[in-house]
N, C-alpha and C positions, 0 to 999 in steps of 0.2 A: 619921909617928908609927908606933914598931915594936909590933910582938907579942912578947909575953911566949913561951918557947920552947915552955910548955905547951900556950899557947892555938893555934900555930903545927903540931904537932905533931896536937891530939886534932883538930882541923879538917880535915887531910889526911887522918889514918886515918878519919875518917865520909867522906871523898870516895871512897879508896877501895875500905870497904866497900861503899858504894853501888855503885861501878860493878863488884865484883864481885857482885853482889845481881844489877843487872840486866842482866849478861853472863848469867848462870845461866839467870834467869826467860828469855830471848830466844831461849837455845840449847835451853831445856827444851822452851817451849810452841809454838817457831817465833814468837812476837809478831813483827810488821810484816812476814812475810815474800812474796816474792812470790810465790814455791808453795804447796801445802798438803801437806807431806812433813812436817812437824811434828805432833807428841805435844800436845793438850790442845788449848784454845781458837780458833778462827781467825777469830771471828764479825767482829770489827770492826777488827783488830791488824792486815788485810790493807790490802798496800799493790801500789796496780801499776806505781806508780816507781821509782827509786832511791831519789830527793829523801823521797818520802814515806814508804817504809823508814829513814830518816834522822830521819825526821819523826819515829816513832811509836819509834825508839830512842829520842831526845834527850829525849820525851815519858814515855817511860820513866824516864829516868834521872833525872827531875826528882821523881816518885815514890818513886823507890827513895832518894832525898836524903832528901824531906823524913824518908821513910819512919827512916833511919840515925837524923837529928835531934828526930825526936820529936814536931816540926811536923807539925801536917794542912790 
């Protein structure tokens, strides 16, 4: 089954917006970083291994996609 051009464009746009939002939050707050050089909250978002850092970023991306898509 093929999706219409409007549906595909809208979905891609939401994913791009969520990715940009995740990048902004991660860079601004230092979310998931292994060091404490970031600004903002750092409590539960810090990781000791690169794998944990990646997992934190994927979790944040999922939250951003839900926020952009209007899902809770």
